[in-house]
Structure formats: C-alpha cells, structure tokens
N, CA and C atoms as an extended XYZ file, in Angstrom:
345
Properties=species:S:1:pos:R:3:atomname:S:1:resname:S:1:resid:I:1 pbc="F F F"
N         0.458      177.607       72.458 N   MET     1
C         1.593      179.827       72.904 CA  MET     1
C         2.600      178.870       72.678 C   MET     1
N         3.103      178.507       73.753 N   ALA     2
C         4.096      177.853       73.732 CA  ALA     2
C         5.560      177.777       72.527 C   ALA     2
N         4.773      177.537       71.185 N   GLY     3
C         4.996      177.177       70.086 CA  GLY     3
C         5.396      178.989       69.190 C   GLY     3
N         4.589      179.332       69.344 N   PHE     4
C         5.020      180.588       69.033 CA  PHE     4
C         5.560      181.423       69.747 C   PHE     4
N         6.058      181.304       71.053 N   VAL     5
C         7.389      182.082       72.211 CA  VAL     5
C         8.727      181.329       71.709 C   VAL     5
N         8.642      180.014       70.896 N   LEU     6
C         9.523      179.756       70.790 CA  LEU     6
C        10.055      180.007       69.827 C   LEU     6
N         9.145      180.040       68.801 N   ASP     7
C         9.825      180.173       67.395 CA  ASP     7
C        10.511      182.201       66.752 C   ASP     7
N        10.307      183.137       67.963 N   ILE     8
C        10.528      183.754       67.967 CA  ILE     8
C        12.334      183.539       68.600 C   ILE     8
N        12.147      183.096       69.081 N   TYR     9
C        14.074      182.994       69.809 CA  TYR     9
C        14.163      182.446       68.606 C   TYR     9
N        13.894      181.405       68.278 N   ILE    10
C        14.482      180.554       67.100 CA  ILE    10
C        15.326      181.131       65.960 C   ILE    10
N        13.799      182.448       65.592 N   GLU    11
C        14.353      183.368       64.684 CA  GLU    11
C        15.544      183.908       64.672 C   GLU    11
N        15.540      184.790       65.904 N   TRP    12
C        16.006      185.755       66.089 CA  TRP    12
C        17.600      184.656       66.271 C   TRP    12
N        17.981      183.391       67.031 N   ILE    13
C        19.088      183.145       66.642 CA  ILE    13
C        19.402      182.950       65.583 C   ILE    13
N        18.819      182.556       64.399 N   VAL    14
C        18.604      181.895       63.382 CA  VAL    14
C        19.781      183.721       62.314 C   VAL    14
N        18.716      184.168       62.203 N   ARG    15
C        18.953      185.510       62.234 CA  ARG    15
C        20.345      186.293       62.958 C   ARG    15
N        20.585      185.617       64.676 N   PHE    16
C        21.723      186.666       65.079 CA  PHE    16
C        23.136      185.962       63.883 C   PHE    16
N        22.793      185.006       63.455 N   VAL    17
C        24.091      183.760       63.150 CA  VAL    17
C        24.357      184.166       62.188 C   VAL    17
N        23.405      184.267       60.847 N   LEU    18
C        23.810      184.920       59.563 CA  LEU    18
C        23.909      186.003       59.117 C   LEU    18
N        24.005      187.346       60.142 N   ARG    19
C        23.866      188.196       60.289 CA  ARG    19
C        25.617      188.297       61.198 C   ARG    19
N        26.017      187.704       62.310 N   PHE    20
C        27.660      187.152       62.415 CA  PHE    20
C        28.386      187.492       61.260 C   PHE    20
N        27.820      185.651       60.622 N   ALA    21
C        28.723      185.350       59.249 CA  ALA    21
C        28.740      186.372       58.381 C   ALA    21
N        27.807      186.810       58.004 N   ARG    22
C        27.845      188.253       57.071 CA  ARG    22
C        29.235      189.489       57.519 C   ARG    22
N        28.640      189.629       58.255 N   GLU    23
C        29.850      190.923       58.796 CA  GLU    23
C        31.308      190.463       59.020 C   GLU    23
N        31.137      188.917       59.266 N   PHE    24
C        32.647      188.219       59.667 CA  PHE    24
C        33.648      188.953       57.929 C   PHE    24
N        34.773      189.803       59.807 N   GLY    25
C        36.121      190.185       58.775 CA  GLY    25
C        35.363      191.921       58.235 C   GLY    25
N        34.315      192.139       58.437 N   ALA    26
C        34.391      193.385       57.642 CA  ALA    26
C        35.022      194.573       58.677 C   ALA    26
N        35.389      194.179       59.426 N   GLU    27
C        35.768      195.848       60.449 CA  GLU    27
C        37.471      195.761       59.770 C   GLU    27
N        37.937      195.152       58.854 N   ARG    28
C        38.772      195.816       58.031 CA  ARG    28
C        38.730      195.689       56.188 C   ARG    28
N        37.236      196.330       56.305 N   TRP    29
C        37.089      196.498       54.942 CA  TRP    29
C        36.692      198.312       55.260 C   TRP    29
N        37.195      198.841       54.208 N   PRO    30
C        37.221      200.714       54.247 CA  PRO    30
C        35.815      200.713       54.423 C   PRO    30
N        35.790      202.312       54.605 N   ILE    31
C        35.418      203.272       55.468 CA  ILE    31
C        34.224      203.940       54.420 C   ILE    31
N        33.153      203.435       54.173 N   HIS    32
C        32.968      204.926       53.109 CA  HIS    32
C        31.176      205.543       53.771 C   HIS    32
N        30.701      206.179       53.395 N   GLN    33
C        29.928      207.497       53.871 CA  GLN    33
C        28.433      206.901       53.119 C   GLN    33
N        27.376      206.700       53.698 N   ALA    34
C        26.178      206.329       53.066 CA  ALA    34
C        25.120      207.778       53.507 C   ALA    34
N        23.987      206.913       52.663 N   LYS    35
C        23.018      207.838       53.177 CA  LYS    35
C        21.366      206.692       53.228 C   LYS    35
N        20.818      206.929       54.412 N   VAL    36
C        19.793      206.715       54.416 CA  VAL    36
C        18.488      206.988       53.572 C   VAL    36
N        18.405      205.996       52.807 N   THR    37
C        16.543      205.878       52.067 CA  THR    37
C        15.454      205.964       53.287 C   THR    37
N        14.871      204.837       53.895 N   GLY    38
C        14.558      204.413       54.017 CA  GLY    38
C        14.646      203.525       55.632 C   GLY    38
N        14.357      203.555       56.506 N   ALA    39
C        14.146      202.444       57.901 CA  ALA    39
C        12.426      202.395       58.357 C   ALA    39
N        12.333      201.335       58.211 N   PHE    40
C        10.987      200.479       58.891 CA  PHE    40
C        11.202      199.237       59.551 C   PHE    40
N        10.108      199.088       60.150 N   CYS    41
C         9.897      197.329       61.012 CA  CYS    41
C         8.806      196.783       60.301 C   CYS    41
N         9.282      195.884       59.657 N   PRO    42
C         8.725      194.844       58.888 CA  PRO    42
C         7.378      193.966       59.947 C   PRO    42
N         6.117      194.489       59.467 N   LYS    43
C         5.183      194.038       60.189 CA  LYS    43
C         5.629      192.239       60.234 C   LYS    43
N         5.766      191.644       61.621 N   VAL    44
C         5.346      190.080       61.215 CA  VAL    44
C         4.493      189.527       62.082 C   VAL    44
N         4.099      188.359       61.460 N   GLY    45
C         2.920      187.656       62.078 CA  GLY    45
C         3.602      186.570       63.183 C   GLY    45
N         4.866      186.056       62.942 N   TYR    46
C         5.394      184.646       63.463 CA  TYR    46
C         6.809      185.429       63.746 C   TYR    46
N         7.671      184.595       64.339 N   GLY    47
C         9.378      184.932       64.331 CA  GLY    47
C         9.354      186.476       65.202 C   GLY    47
N        10.573      186.683       65.475 N   CYS    48
C        11.072      188.169       65.620 CA  CYS    48
C        10.900      189.655       65.216 C   CYS    48
N        11.168      189.902       65.955 N   GLU    49
C        10.833      191.298       65.508 CA  GLU    49
C        12.038      191.766       64.635 C   GLU    49
N        11.754      192.952       63.279 N   LYS    50
C        13.257      193.448       62.483 CA  LYS    50
C        12.787      195.197       62.368 C   LYS    50
N        14.290      195.253       62.054 N   ALA    51
C        14.177      196.277       62.164 CA  ALA    51
C        15.126      196.413       60.323 C   ALA    51
N        14.420      197.268       59.471 N   GLU    52
C        15.581      197.066       58.133 CA  GLU    52
C        15.799      198.659       57.745 C   GLU    52
N        17.764      198.947       57.330 N   ILE    53
C        17.110      200.336       57.152 CA  ILE    53
C        18.380      199.930       55.697 C   ILE    53
N        17.385      200.675       54.752 N   ASN    54
C        17.770      201.064       53.733 CA  ASN    54
C        18.672      201.919       53.351 C   ASN    54
N        20.005      201.744       52.743 N   TYR    55
C        20.867      203.100       52.170 CA  TYR    55
C        21.674      202.816       50.733 C   TYR    55
N        22.376      203.752       50.292 N   THR    56
C        23.234      204.349       48.770 CA  THR    56
C        24.468      204.599       48.902 C   THR    56
N        25.041      204.294       48.368 N   TYR    57
C        26.430      205.615       48.916 CA  TYR    57
C        26.939      204.733       47.606 C   TYR    57
N        27.846      205.895       46.914 N   SER    58
C        28.847      205.496       45.931 CA  SER    58
C        30.521      205.264       46.334 C   SER    58
N        30.348      204.444       45.224 N   ILE    59
C        31.767      203.878       44.755 CA  ILE    59
C        32.315      204.211       43.674 C   ILE    59
N        33.392      204.881       43.386 N   ASP    60
C        33.886      205.346       42.212 CA  ASP    60
C        32.868      205.851       40.930 C   ASP    60
N        32.248      206.960       41.401 N   GLY    61
C        30.692      207.202       41.025 CA  GLY    61
C        29.671      205.929       40.556 C   GLY    61
N        29.368      205.171       41.362 N   GLU    62
C        28.629      204.332       40.878 CA  GLU    62
C        28.144      204.154       42.474 C   GLU    62
N        26.888      204.237       41.986 N   THR    63
C        25.889      204.233       43.277 CA  THR    63
C        25.297      202.662       43.636 C   THR    63
N        25.531      202.850       44.552 N   HIS    64
C        24.752      201.231       45.595 CA  HIS    64
C        23.454      201.464       46.300 C   HIS    64
N        23.233      200.506       46.458 N   LEU    65
C        22.339      200.405       46.871 CA  LEU    65
C        22.581      198.905       48.637 C   LEU    65
N        22.095      199.640       49.418 N   GLY    66
C        22.776      198.304       50.864 CA  GLY    66
C        21.529      198.712       51.669 C   GLY    66
N        21.441      197.309       52.366 N   SER    67
C        20.233      196.712       53.400 CA  SER    67
C        20.692      196.353       54.490 C   SER    67
N        19.820      197.173       55.511 N   ASN    68
C        20.709      195.392       56.924 CA  ASN    68
C        19.273      195.535       57.423 C   ASN    68
N        19.389      194.454       58.060 N   VAL    69
C        18.144      194.227       58.906 CA  VAL    69
C        18.863      193.347       60.083 C   VAL    69
N        17.909      193.885       60.874 N   LYS    70
C        18.846      193.664       62.517 CA  LYS    70
C        17.565      192.609       62.882 C   LYS    70
N        17.725      191.284       63.877 N   PRO    71
C        16.321      190.910       65.223 CA  PRO    71
C        16.660      191.277       65.945 C   PRO    71
N        14.964      190.990       66.698 N   PHE    72
C        15.480      191.937       67.939 CA  PHE    72
C        14.257      190.814       68.447 C   PHE    72
N        14.049      190.215       69.621 N   ILE    73
C        13.484      189.640       70.808 CA  ILE    73
C        12.083      190.661       71.153 C   ILE    73
N        12.312      192.009       71.421 N   VAL    74
C        10.713      193.227       71.791 CA  VAL    74
C        10.164      193.483       70.267 C   VAL    74
N         9.667      194.193       70.328 N   SER    75
C         9.225      195.073       69.112 CA  SER    75
C        10.029      196.706       69.462 C   SER    75
N         9.604      196.710       70.527 N   ASN    76
C         9.363      198.478       70.883 CA  ASN    76
C        11.082      198.540       70.724 C   ASN    76
N        11.882      197.774       71.243 N   SER    77
C        13.527      197.463       70.559 CA  SER    77
C        13.789      197.817       69.383 C   SER    77
N        13.301      196.802       68.563 N   ALA    78
C        13.876      197.678       67.289 CA  ALA    78
C        13.112      198.561       65.886 C   ALA    78
N        11.791      198.955       66.744 N   ARG    79
C        11.413      200.506       66.555 CA  ARG    79
C        12.791      201.851       66.682 C   ARG    79
N        12.314      201.213       68.159 N   LYS    80
C        13.623      202.399       68.362 CA  LYS    80
C        14.958      202.198       67.933 C   LYS    80
N        15.655      201.823       67.503 N   TYR    81
C        17.044      201.121       66.297 CA  TYR    81
C        16.553      201.533       65.210 C   TYR    81
N        15.016      201.467       64.890 N   ALA    82
C        14.981      202.209       63.522 CA  ALA    82
C        14.432      203.207       62.944 C   ALA    82
N        14.329      203.955       64.277 N   GLU    83
C        14.052      205.924       64.547 CA  GLU    83
C        15.239      206.160       64.393 C   GLU    83
N        16.076      205.658       64.815 N   GLN    84
C        17.612      206.155       64.710 CA  GLN    84
C        18.597      206.525       63.332 C   GLN    84
N        17.211      205.970       62.419 N   PHE    85
C        17.951      206.114       61.294 CA  PHE    85
C        16.802      207.233       60.400 C   PHE    85
N        16.582      208.435       60.723 N   PRO    86
C        15.731      208.852       59.721 CA  PRO    86
C        16.598      209.313       58.474 C   PRO    86
N        14.893      208.881       57.104 N   LYS    87
C        15.791      208.882       55.747 CA  LYS    87
C        16.401      210.643       55.396 C   LYS    87
N        17.764      210.610       54.902 N   GLY    88
C        18.223      211.320       54.720 CA  GLY    88
C        20.279      211.223       55.281 C   GLY    88
N        19.697      210.611       56.857 N   LYS    89
C        20.206      210.640       57.231 CA  LYS    89
C        22.331      209.986       56.872 C   LYS    89
N        23.369      210.611       57.590 N   ARG    90
C        24.260      210.014       57.194 CA  ARG    90
C        25.181      209.118       57.803 C   ARG    90
N        25.244      207.705       57.173 N   ILE    91
C        25.520      206.793       58.175 CA  ILE    91
C        27.413      206.643       57.407 C   ILE    91
N        27.806      205.295       58.218 N   THR    92
C        29.488      204.581       58.085 CA  THR    92
C        28.781      203.050       57.720 C   THR    92
N        29.444      202.352       56.312 N   VAL    93
C        29.244      201.597       55.762 CA  VAL    93
C        30.280      200.832       55.367 C   VAL    93
N        30.799      199.944       56.017 N   ARG    94
C        31.681      199.229       55.374 CA  ARG    94
C        31.824      198.745       54.405 C   ARG    94
N        32.272      198.797       52.986 N   VAL    95
C        32.126      198.009       51.465 CA  VAL    95
C        33.722      197.172       51.037 C   VAL    95
N        32.912      195.420       50.694 N   LYS    96
C        33.896      194.634       50.561 CA  LYS    96
C        34.657      194.799       49.354 C   LYS    96
N        35.843      195.454       49.732 N   PRO    97
C        36.801      195.919       48.565 CA  PRO    97
C        36.533      194.998       47.305 C   PRO    97
N        36.682      193.485       46.771 N   SER    98
C        36.331      192.613       45.897 CA  SER    98
C        35.555      192.582       45.349 C   SER    98
N        34.096      193.291       45.858 N   ASN    99
C        32.120      193.158       45.675 CA  ASN    99
C        32.011      194.395       46.234 C   ASN    99
N        32.319      195.876       45.369 N   PRO   100
C        31.452      197.359       46.292 CA  PRO   100
C        30.437      197.151       46.291 C   PRO   100
N        29.404      196.230       45.692 N   SER   101
C        28.194      195.847       46.095 CA  SER   101
C        27.718      195.690       47.630 C   SER   101
N        28.604      195.141       48.401 N   PHE   102
C        28.521      193.880       49.165 CA  PHE   102
C        28.836      195.221       50.364 C   PHE   102
N        28.033      195.240       50.904 N   SER   103
C        28.360      196.711       52.306 CA  SER   103
C        27.725      196.056       54.016 C   SER   103
N        27.883      196.700       54.883 N   VAL   104
C        27.778      195.886       55.646 CA  VAL   104
C        27.816      197.682       57.220 C   VAL   104
N        26.597      197.569       57.430 N   LEU   105
C        26.137      199.226       58.798 CA  LEU   105
C        27.170      198.985       59.521 C   LEU   105
N        27.886      199.940       59.387 N   VAL   106
C        28.362      200.190       61.066 CA  VAL   106
C        27.543      200.675       62.251 C   VAL   106
N        26.768      200.207       63.465 N   ASP   107
C        26.415      200.723       63.987 CA  ASP   107
C        27.340      201.530       64.971 C   ASP   107
N        26.231      203.016       65.382 N   SER   108
C        26.179      204.341       65.554 CA  SER   108
C        26.771      203.749       67.174 C   SER   108
N        27.931      204.252       67.821 N   GLU   109
C        27.579      204.015       69.395 CA  GLU   109
C        26.411      203.785       70.771 C   GLU   109
N        25.505      204.907       69.692 N   ASN   110
C        24.227      205.195       70.626 CA  ASN   110
C        23.073      204.015       70.073 C   ASN   110
N        23.979      203.212       69.482 N   ALA   111
C        22.321      202.457       68.697 CA  ALA   111
C        21.940      201.439       69.807 C   ALA   111
N        21.272      201.131       69.558 N   VAL   112
C        20.002      200.106       70.823 CA  VAL   112
C        20.513      198.774       70.643 C   VAL   112
N        21.186      198.154       71.093 N   GLU   113
C        21.380      197.019       70.901 CA  GLU   113
C        20.852      195.828       72.185 C   GLU   113
N        19.684      195.952       72.605 N   ILE   114
C        18.684      195.474       73.267 CA  ILE   114
C        18.005      194.133       72.303 C   ILE   114
N        17.716      193.170       72.807 N   PHE   115
C        17.517      191.474       72.020 CA  PHE   115
C        15.702      192.594       71.559 C   PHE   115
C-alpha cells in the first residue's frame, strides 16, 4: 500500500518540475486570447491526479492547438480546477515568440491551486 501512496507524490513532483521548466521565462512572452475546447481529468490507475485543459488560439490567421496538464495530489482539486474551464470559455495564454505553436496557459486568479 505504501508504494501506491509514494507513487502519487513522486509523479506529482516530477510533473511539477517539468511544468515549471516548460513555463520558465514565459512571463515575458506576448499574451493572446484562446478558447477552451475541452477540460477533463483523465482516469488514472496509479500516480497523481491530473487536470487537462485543451484550447485553440490564432496567430497571424493560423490556428494553433494548446494543452495544459496540471498535476494534483487530491482528485477533488483536479476536478474543481477543470470545472473552471467550460468549453468555449475565453482564456489567456502566453505564446513563445520564436515558436507560435508553443503556448502556456495563464492560470486565472481564482484557479484552485490545492495540491
């Protein structure tokens, strides 16, 4: 049983570090508006819970797809986070100037940040 609890924390730490590395420096990237195409919490057999937010945005007339996967320790927190992003909601993303197909979601001020 301890192994199943430990894997939750290990995966959460790994995903947190990878997410931090992916978003590092993004605060300087231009802001663009995007539209949510879906938000859900994939069912997991082991490891931490995750909320996935999918969205689209346009740069110079070209449509791009983006995805934000955020790890959580508590599944209820993942569900609450995903519920903040109903399909069609306008959200803010930061887009990498040298690669417009690379973006990161700017979390809303009221986003649930519980592990």
